[in-house]
C-alpha positions as protocol buffer text, in pm:
chain_id: "A"
residue {
  index: 1
  type: MET
  ca { x: 0 y: 11 z: 0 }
}
residue {
  index: 2
  type: THR
  ca { x: 164 y: 326 z: -100 }
}
residue {
  index: 3
  type: SER
  ca { x: 134 y: 654 z: 114 }
}
residue {
  index: 4
  type: GLU
  ca { x: -103 y: 790 z: -150 }
}
residue {
  index: 5
  type: ASP
  ca { x: -357 y: 531 z: -37 }
}
residue {
  index: 6
  type: GLN
  ca { x: -355 y: 662 z: 303 }
}
residue {
  index: 7
  type: GLU
  ca { x: -489 y: 1001 z: 436 }
}
residue {
  index: 8
  type: PRO
  ca { x: -254 y: 1152 z: 720 }
}
residue {
  index: 9
  type: GLY
  ca { x: -423 y: 1094 z: 1058 }
}
residue {
  index: 10
  type: GLY
  ca { x: -670 y: 873 z: 887 }
}
residue {
  index: 11
  type: PRO
  ca { x: -851 y: 558 z: 1058 }
}
residue {
  index: 12
  type: ILE
  ca { x: -655 y: 292 z: 1227 }
}
residue {
  index: 13
  type: ALA
  ca { x: -715 y: -85 z: 1273 }
}
residue {
  index: 14
  type: ALA
  ca { x: -532 y: -353 z: 1455 }
}
residue {
  index: 15
  type: VAL
  ca { x: -573 y: -733 z: 1527 }
}
residue {
  index: 16
  type: ALA
  ca { x: -395 y: -950 z: 1775 }
}
residue {
  index: 17
  type: ALA
  ca { x: -418 y: -1252 z: 2002 }
}
residue {
  index: 18
  type: SER
  ca { x: -630 y: -1164 z: 2308 }
}
residue {
  index: 19
  type: ALA
  ca { x: -324 y: -1277 z: 2543 }
}
residue {
  index: 20
  type: ASP
  ca { x: -81 y: -1050 z: 2335 }
}
residue {
  index: 21
  type: VAL
  ca { x: -317 y: -740 z: 2394 }
}
residue {
  index: 22
  type: LEU
  ca { x: -314 y: -812 z: 2770 }
}
residue {
  index: 23
  type: ARG
  ca { x: 63 y: -807 z: 2781 }
}
residue {
  index: 24
  type: HIS
  ca { x: 86 y: -472 z: 2635 }
}
residue {
  index: 25
  type: PRO
  ca { x: 225 y: -205 z: 2879 }
}
residue {
  index: 26
  type: GLU
  ca { x: -72 y: -13 z: 2904 }
}
residue {
  index: 27
  type: ALA
  ca { x: -334 y: -308 z: 2925 }
}
residue {
  index: 28
  type: GLY
  ca { x: -511 y: -410 z: 3229 }
}
residue {
  index: 29
  type: GLU
  ca { x: -869 y: -432 z: 3350 }
}
residue {
  index: 30
  type: HIS
  ca { x: -805 y: -114 z: 3543 }
}
residue {
  index: 31
  type: LEU
  ca { x: -862 y: 41 z: 3209 }
}
residue {
  index: 32
  type: LEU
  ca { x: -1250 y: -79 z: 3207 }
}
residue {
  index: 33
  type: THR
  ca { x: -1547 y: 87 z: 3325 }
}
residue {
  index: 34
  type: THR
  ca { x: -1773 y: -61 z: 3606 }
}
residue {
  index: 35
  type: VAL
  ca { x: -2006 y: -155 z: 3343 }
}
residue {
  index: 36
  type: GLU
  ca { x: -1751 y: -328 z: 3127 }
}
residue {
  index: 37
  type: ARG
  ca { x: -1608 y: -527 z: 3447 }
}
residue {
  index: 38
  type: GLU
  ca { x: -1963 y: -634 z: 3524 }
}
residue {
  index: 39
  type: ARG
  ca { x: -2018 y: -769 z: 3172 }
}
residue {
  index: 40
  type: ALA
  ca { x: -1677 y: -949 z: 3182 }
}
residue {
  index: 41
  type: ALA
  ca { x: -1766 y: -1103 z: 3502 }
}
residue {
  index: 42
  type: ARG
  ca { x: -2084 y: -1257 z: 3330 }
}
residue {
  index: 43
  type: PHE
  ca { x: -1902 y: -1468 z: 3104 }
}
residue {
  index: 44
  type: ARG
  ca { x: -1924 y: -1839 z: 3183 }
}
residue {
  index: 45
  type: TYR
  ca { x: -1604 y: -1949 z: 3042 }
}
residue {
  index: 46
  type: GLU
  ca { x: -1251 y: -1763 z: 3126 }
}
residue {
  index: 47
  type: ALA
  ca { x: -1166 y: -1763 z: 2739 }
}
residue {
  index: 48
  type: GLY
  ca { x: -1463 y: -1562 z: 2656 }
}
residue {
  index: 49
  type: ARG
  ca { x: -1390 y: -1321 z: 2966 }
}
residue {
  index: 50
  type: VAL
  ca { x: -1052 y: -1279 z: 2830 }
}
residue {
  index: 51
  type: ASP
  ca { x: -1149 y: -1212 z: 2459 }
}
residue {
  index: 52
  type: PHE
  ca { x: -1421 y: -926 z: 2571 }
}
residue {
  index: 53
  type: ILE
  ca { x: -1139 y: -750 z: 2798 }
}
residue {
  index: 54
  type: ALA
  ca { x: -880 y: -768 z: 2523 }
}
residue {
  index: 55
  type: ALA
  ca { x: -1118 y: -608 z: 2269 }
}
residue {
  index: 56
  type: HIS
  ca { x: -1209 y: -348 z: 2503 }
}
residue {
  index: 57
  type: VAL
  ca { x: -849 y: -258 z: 2589 }
}
residue {
  index: 58
  type: LEU
  ca { x: -735 y: -281 z: 2217 }
}
residue {
  index: 59
  type: VAL
  ca { x: -991 y: -43 z: 2104 }
}
residue {
  index: 60
  type: ARG
  ca { x: -849 y: 205 z: 2363 }
}
residue {
  index: 61
  type: LEU
  ca { x: -488 y: 127 z: 2232 }
}
residue {
  index: 62
  type: CYS
  ca { x: -607 y: 225 z: 1880 }
}
residue {
  index: 63
  type: ALA
  ca { x: -789 y: 559 z: 2002 }
}
residue {
  index: 64
  type: ALA
  ca { x: -488 y: 631 z: 2204 }
}
residue {
  index: 65
  type: ARG
  ca { x: -263 y: 593 z: 1907 }
}
residue {
  index: 66
  type: LEU
  ca { x: -516 y: 815 z: 1703 }
}
residue {
  index: 67
  type: LEU
  ca { x: -519 y: 1093 z: 1961 }
}
residue {
  index: 68
  type: GLY
  ca { x: -153 y: 1064 z: 2115 }
}
residue {
  index: 69
  type: VAL
  ca { x: -279 y: 1020 z: 2455 }
}
residue {
  index: 70
  type: PRO
  ca { x: -237 y: 741 z: 2713 }
}
residue {
  index: 71
  type: ALA
  ca { x: -494 y: 453 z: 2677 }
}
residue {
  index: 72
  type: ALA
  ca { x: -564 y: 537 z: 3053 }
}
residue {
  index: 73
  type: GLY
  ca { x: -737 y: 833 z: 2986 }
}
residue {
  index: 74
  type: LEU
  ca { x: -1019 y: 714 z: 2759 }
}
residue {
  index: 75
  type: THR
  ca { x: -1343 y: 593 z: 2867 }
}
residue {
  index: 76
  type: LEU
  ca { x: -1531 y: 357 z: 2654 }
}
residue {
  index: 77
  type: ALA
  ca { x: -1915 y: 359 z: 2667 }
}
residue {
  index: 78
  type: GLN
  ca { x: -2173 y: 154 z: 2464 }
}
residue {
  index: 79
  type: ASN
  ca { x: -2527 y: 255 z: 2366 }
}
residue {
  index: 80
  type: CYS
  ca { x: -2818 y: 42 z: 2203 }
}
residue {
  index: 81
  type: PRO
  ca { x: -3051 y: 253 z: 1981 }
}
residue {
  index: 82
  type: ASP
  ca { x: -3323 y: -21 z: 2017 }
}
residue {
  index: 83
  type: CYS
  ca { x: -3356 y: -52 z: 2392 }
}
residue {
  index: 84
  type: GLY
  ca { x: -3139 y: 253 z: 2493 }
}
residue {
  index: 85
  type: LYS
  ca { x: -2926 y: 40 z: 2735 }
}
residue {
  index: 86
  type: GLY
  ca { x: -2568 y: 136 z: 2773 }
}
residue {
  index: 87
  type: ASP
  ca { x: -2425 y: -221 z: 2834 }
}
residue {
  index: 88
  type: HIS
  ca { x: -2410 y: -342 z: 2476 }
}
residue {
  index: 89
  type: GLY
  ca { x: -2458 y: -177 z: 2142 }
}
residue {
  index: 90
  type: LYS
  ca { x: -2243 y: 76 z: 1933 }
}
residue {
  index: 91
  type: PRO
  ca { x: -1916 y: 150 z: 2134 }
}
residue {
  index: 92
  type: TYR
  ca { x: -1823 y: 541 z: 2142 }
}
residue {
  index: 93
  type: LEU
  ca { x: -1595 y: 779 z: 2347 }
}
residue {
  index: 94
  type: PRO
  ca { x: -1788 y: 1018 z: 2545 }
}
residue {
  index: 95
  type: ASP
  ca { x: -1511 y: 1259 z: 2606 }
}
residue {
  index: 96
  type: HIS
  ca { x: -1406 y: 1252 z: 2231 }
}
residue {
  index: 97
  type: PRO
  ca { x: -1746 y: 1268 z: 2003 }
}
residue {
  index: 98
  type: ASP
  ca { x: -1524 y: 1316 z: 1708 }
}
residue {
  index: 99
  type: VAL
  ca { x: -1359 y: 992 z: 1721 }
}
residue {
  index: 100
  type: HIS
  ca { x: -1533 y: 677 z: 1584 }
}
residue {
  index: 101
  type: VAL
  ca { x: -1431 y: 346 z: 1723 }
}
residue {
  index: 102
  type: SER
  ca { x: -1540 y: -16 z: 1660 }
}
residue {
  index: 103
  type: LEU
  ca { x: -1431 y: -362 z: 1795 }
}
residue {
  index: 104
  type: SER
  ca { x: -1460 y: -724 z: 1757 }
}
residue {
  index: 105
  type: HIS
  ca { x: -1362 y: -1049 z: 1915 }
}
residue {
  index: 106
  type: THR
  ca { x: -1364 y: -1425 z: 1832 }
}
residue {
  index: 107
  type: ARG
  ca { x: -1227 y: -1734 z: 1999 }
}
residue {
  index: 108
  type: GLY
  ca { x: -873 y: -1612 z: 2112 }
}
residue {
  index: 109
  type: VAL
  ca { x: -832 y: -1302 z: 1859 }
}
residue {
  index: 110
  type: VAL
  ca { x: -951 y: -934 z: 1886 }
}
residue {
  index: 111
  type: ALA
  ca { x: -967 y: -653 z: 1649 }
}
residue {
  index: 112
  type: ALA
  ca { x: -1041 y: -280 z: 1705 }
}
residue {
  index: 113
  type: ALA
  ca { x: -1034 y: 46 z: 1491 }
}
residue {
  index: 114
  type: ALA
  ca { x: -1057 y: 410 z: 1557 }
}
residue {
  index: 115
  type: GLY
  ca { x: -1086 y: 717 z: 1332 }
}
residue {
  index: 116
  type: HIS
  ca { x: -1198 y: 1065 z: 1280 }
}
residue {
  index: 117
  type: HIS
  ca { x: -1429 y: 909 z: 1010 }
}
residue {
  index: 118
  type: PRO
  ca { x: -1701 y: 636 z: 1038 }
}
residue {
  index: 119
  type: ILE
  ca { x: -1528 y: 304 z: 1063 }
}
residue {
  index: 120
  type: GLY
  ca { x: -1624 y: -55 z: 1143 }
}
residue {
  index: 121
  type: VAL
  ca { x: -1416 y: -361 z: 1190 }
}
residue {
  index: 122
  type: ASP
  ca { x: -1484 y: -738 z: 1204 }
}
residue {
  index: 123
  type: VAL
  ca { x: -1287 y: -1042 z: 1278 }
}
residue {
  index: 124
  type: GLU
  ca { x: -1360 y: -1416 z: 1228 }
}
residue {
  index: 125
  type: LEU
  ca { x: -1153 y: -1736 z: 1272 }
}
residue {
  index: 126
  type: ALA
  ca { x: -1107 y: -1959 z: 975 }
}
residue {
  index: 127
  type: GLY
  ca { x: -1191 y: -2277 z: 1190 }
}
residue {
  index: 128
  type: ARG
  ca { x: -1538 y: -2118 z: 1233 }
}
residue {
  index: 129
  type: SER
  ca { x: -1613 y: -2098 z: 858 }
}
residue {
  index: 130
  type: GLY
  ca { x: -1804 y: -2427 z: 839 }
}
residue {
  index: 131
  type: ALA
  ca { x: -2067 y: -2298 z: 1077 }
}
residue {
  index: 132
  type: LEU
  ca { x: -2082 y: -1962 z: 889 }
}
residue {
  index: 133
  type: THR
  ca { x: -2128 y: -2116 z: 533 }
}
residue {
  index: 134
  type: GLU
  ca { x: -2494 y: -2251 z: 651 }
}
residue {
  index: 135
  type: VAL
  ca { x: -2612 y: -1888 z: 607 }
}
residue {
  index: 136
  type: ALA
  ca { x: -2440 y: -1813 z: 295 }
}
residue {
  index: 137
  type: GLN
  ca { x: -2772 y: -1806 z: 123 }
}
residue {
  index: 138
  type: ARG
  ca { x: -2941 y: -1564 z: 337 }
}
residue {
  index: 139
  type: VAL
  ca { x: -2657 y: -1312 z: 347 }
}
residue {
  index: 140
  type: LEU
  ca { x: -2507 y: -1313 z: 13 }
}
residue {
  index: 141
  type: GLY
  ca { x: -2673 y: -1182 z: -335 }
}
residue {
  index: 142
  type: ALA
  ca { x: -2686 y: -1431 z: -634 }
}
residue {
  index: 143
  type: ALA
  ca { x: -2363 y: -1292 z: -796 }
}
residue {
  index: 144
  type: GLU
  ca { x: -2180 y: -1331 z: -460 }
}
residue {
  index: 145
  type: LEU
  ca { x: -2295 y: -1692 z: -364 }
}
residue {
  index: 146
  type: ARG
  ca { x: -2187 y: -1812 z: -750 }
}
residue {
  index: 147
  type: LEU
  ca { x: -1845 y: -1659 z: -695 }
}
residue {
  index: 148
  type: VAL
  ca { x: -1824 y: -1824 z: -344 }
}
residue {
  index: 149
  type: GLU
  ca { x: -1938 y: -2153 z: -464 }
}
residue {
  index: 150
  type: ALA
  ca { x: -1700 y: -2165 z: -758 }
}
residue {
  index: 151
  type: HIS
  ca { x: -1394 y: -2066 z: -542 }
}
residue {
  index: 152
  type: PRO
  ca { x: -1141 y: -2329 z: -461 }
}
residue {
  index: 153
  type: GLU
  ca { x: -1169 y: -2272 z: -108 }
}
residue {
  index: 154
  type: PRO
  ca { x: -1572 y: -2175 z: -66 }
}
residue {
  index: 155
  type: ALA
  ca { x: -1582 y: -2179 z: 312 }
}
residue {
  index: 156
  type: ARG
  ca { x: -1276 y: -1922 z: 315 }
}
residue {
  index: 157
  type: ALA
  ca { x: -1436 y: -1717 z: 36 }
}
residue {
  index: 158
  type: PHE
  ca { x: -1758 y: -1694 z: 215 }
}
residue {
  index: 159
  type: LEU
  ca { x: -1569 y: -1578 z: 539 }
}
residue {
  index: 160
  type: ARG
  ca { x: -1413 y: -1291 z: 365 }
}
residue {
  index: 161
  type: GLN
  ca { x: -1743 y: -1160 z: 242 }
}
residue {
  index: 162
  type: TRP
  ca { x: -1873 y: -1216 z: 597 }
}
residue {
  index: 163
  type: VAL
  ca { x: -1642 y: -1013 z: 771 }
}
residue {
  index: 164
  type: ARG
  ca { x: -1700 y: -734 z: 503 }
}
residue {
  index: 165
  type: LYS
  ca { x: -2073 y: -744 z: 556 }
}
residue {
  index: 166
  type: GLU
  ca { x: -2033 y: -740 z: 937 }
}
residue {
  index: 167
  type: ALA
  ca { x: -1809 y: -443 z: 924 }
}
residue {
  index: 168
  type: LEU
  ca { x: -2060 y: -271 z: 698 }
}
residue {
  index: 169
  type: ILE
  ca { x: -2337 y: -342 z: 968 }
}
residue {
  index: 170
  type: LYS
  ca { x: -2103 y: -175 z: 1243 }
}
residue {
  index: 171
  type: ILE
  ca { x: -2077 y: 130 z: 1037 }
}
residue {
  index: 172
  type: GLY
  ca { x: -2424 y: 157 z: 966 }
}
residue {
  index: 173
  type: ARG
  ca { x: -2448 y: 83 z: 585 }
}
residue {
  index: 174
  type: THR
  ca { x: -2682 y: -257 z: 630 }
}
residue {
  index: 175
  type: SER
  ca { x: -2845 y: -461 z: 867 }
}
residue {
  index: 176
  type: LEU
  ca { x: -2872 y: -838 z: 939 }
}
residue {
  index: 177
  type: ASP
  ca { x: -3197 y: -848 z: 736 }
}
residue {
  index: 178
  type: THR
  ca { x: -3069 y: -670 z: 452 }
}
residue {
  index: 179
  type: LEU
  ca { x: -2716 y: -834 z: 385 }
}
residue {
  index: 180
  type: SER
  ca { x: -2805 y: -993 z: 78 }
}
residue {
  index: 181
  type: ALA
  ca { x: -2893 y: -673 z: -85 }
}
residue {
  index: 182
  type: VAL
  ca { x: -2519 y: -558 z: -42 }
}
residue {
  index: 183
  type: ASP
  ca { x: -2338 y: -682 z: -362 }
}
residue {
  index: 184
  type: LEU
  ca { x: -1982 y: -730 z: -299 }
}
residue {
  index: 185
  type: SER
  ca { x: -1918 y: -945 z: -597 }
}
residue {
  index: 186
  type: ALA
  ca { x: -1694 y: -692 z: -773 }
}
residue {
  index: 187
  type: LEU
  ca { x: -1433 y: -726 z: -471 }
}
residue {
  index: 188
  type: PRO
  ca { x: -1157 y: -980 z: -496 }
}
residue {
  index: 189
  type: LEU
  ca { x: -1215 y: -1297 z: -244 }
}
residue {
  index: 190
  type: ASP
  ca { x: -835 y: -1368 z: -206 }
}
residue {
  index: 191
  type: VAL
  ca { x: -636 y: -1147 z: 22 }
}
residue {
  index: 192
  type: PRO
  ca { x: -230 y: -1164 z: -26 }
}
residue {
  index: 193
  type: ALA
  ca { x: -60 y: -1321 z: 245 }
}
residue {
  index: 194
  type: GLY
  ca { x: 93 y: -1061 z: 488 }
}
residue {
  index: 195
  type: ALA
  ca { x: -42 y: -753 z: 332 }
}
residue {
  index: 196
  type: PRO
  ca { x: -350 y: -566 z: 381 }
}
residue {
  index: 197
  type: LEU
  ca { x: -572 y: -535 z: 42 }
}
residue {
  index: 198
  type: LEU
  ca { x: -742 y: -190 z: 0 }
}
residue {
  index: 199
  type: SER
  ca { x: -1075 y: -207 z: -205 }
}
residue {
  index: 200
  type: ARG
  ca { x: -1346 y: 48 z: -268 }
}
residue {
  index: 201
  type: TYR
  ca { x: -1732 y: -16 z: -235 }
}
residue {
  index: 202
  type: GLN
  ca { x: -1952 y: 303 z: -328 }
}
residue {
  index: 203
  type: ASP
  ca { x: -1810 y: 589 z: -121 }
}
residue {
  index: 204
  type: LEU
  ca { x: -1642 y: 316 z: 139 }
}
residue {
  index: 205
  type: TYR
  ca { x: -1290 y: 189 z: 170 }
}
residue {
  index: 206
  type: LEU
  ca { x: -1254 y: -173 z: 280 }
}
residue {
  index: 207
  type: LEU
  ca { x: -935 y: -308 z: 409 }
}
residue {
  index: 208
  type: ASP
  ca { x: -899 y: -666 z: 436 }
}
residue {
  index: 209
  type: TRP
  ca { x: -628 y: -860 z: 586 }
}
residue {
  index: 210
  type: ALA
  ca { x: -531 y: -1237 z: 708 }
}
residue {
  index: 211
  type: ASP
  ca { x: -393 y: -1248 z: 1008 }
}
residue {
  index: 212
  type: GLY
  ca { x: -157 y: -1542 z: 952 }
}
residue {
  index: 213
  type: PRO
  ca { x: -46 y: -1641 z: 1282 }
}
residue {
  index: 214
  type: GLN
  ca { x: -411 y: -1668 z: 1428 }
}
residue {
  index: 215
  type: GLY
  ca { x: -586 y: -1791 z: 1093 }
}
residue {
  index: 216
  type: ALA
  ca { x: -830 y: -1515 z: 1118 }
}
residue {
  index: 217
  type: ALA
  ca { x: -1005 y: -1314 z: 831 }
}
residue {
  index: 218
  type: VAL
  ca { x: -1031 y: -925 z: 906 }
}
residue {
  index: 219
  type: CYS
  ca { x: -1205 y: -641 z: 754 }
}
residue {
  index: 220
  type: ALA
  ca { x: -1217 y: -237 z: 839 }
}
residue {
  index: 221
  type: VAL
  ca { x: -1474 y: -45 z: 665 }
}
residue {
  index: 222
  type: SER
  ca { x: -1447 y: 346 z: 662 }
}
residue {
  index: 223
  type: THR
  ca { x: -1524 y: 657 z: 461 }
}
residue {
  index: 224
  type: ALA
  ca { x: -1131 y: 724 z: 465 }
}
residue {
  index: 225
  type: ALA
  ca { x: -861 y: 484 z: 401 }
}
residue {
  index: 226
  type: PRO
  ca { x: -777 y: 282 z: 708 }
}
residue {
  index: 227
  type: ARG
  ca { x: -434 y: 150 z: 773 }
}
residue {
  index: 228
  type: VAL
  ca { x: -327 y: -145 z: 978 }
}
residue {
  index: 229
  type: VAL
  ca { x: -94 y: -57 z: 1289 }
}
residue {
  index: 230
  type: ALA
  ca { x: 88 y: -305 z: 1512 }
}
residue {
  index: 231
  type: LEU
  ca { x: 4 y: -227 z: 1859 }
}
residue {
  index: 232
  type: THR
  ca { x: 112 y: -554 z: 2043 }
}
residue {
  index: 233
  type: PRO
  ca { x: 440 y: -744 z: 1970 }
}
residue {
  index: 234
  type: GLY
  ca { x: 411 y: -986 z: 1677 }
}
residue {
  index: 235
  type: ALA
  ca { x: 113 y: -812 z: 1552 }
}
residue {
  index: 236
  type: PRO
  ca { x: 91 y: -702 z: 1189 }
}
residue {
  index: 237
  type: GLY
  ca { x: 142 y: -345 z: 1088 }
}
residue {
  index: 238
  type: VAL
  ca { x: 194 y: -103 z: 788 }
}
């Protein structure tokens, strides 16, 4: 990706193993709000609790990098537009209303993003693709479905479109009920190993990458070109 593809001060995104995030020198449950700690305590399994905490820490690290401030000085909140409750829903920074944030977590892997432009991010493990392909006909349009089924690795191809559409939901461009109406068939299904792939869909930038060590598919979507940054040891970055 060339410097011309990137807007100075544009959105940033990161992905890492949950354990690596929690080894970051700024990381710790002390960063979490009371609401977040209560939510973390409700997880039945320790692995889920760790992933939740890591994602909520990583999004703070992304925002801190964007703003040039310590992560400990950032408060993260959430709001559900449907029920109005603040223990779930779209994340935001109450003290920085001009900053957009997004986070995602799967088994052992988390992703997060922050920017001065709307942004959404999603991560899924390739190992979970078998379950995801069961819903392909509901979330893909006809052209997308043909391309996925013709791909040498249909499950991996579907996973790529799935994370893209999940990120589009988070940025508010579609919903679970209208995913099949979003036609991403013009976008490549294969992402080069070790390098993010920047594509366009209407007025949006889609940054896809594959996190090799974790075997995860990741996508960040924004109205400005995002970039991947390394916030933890061994994490990919550009």
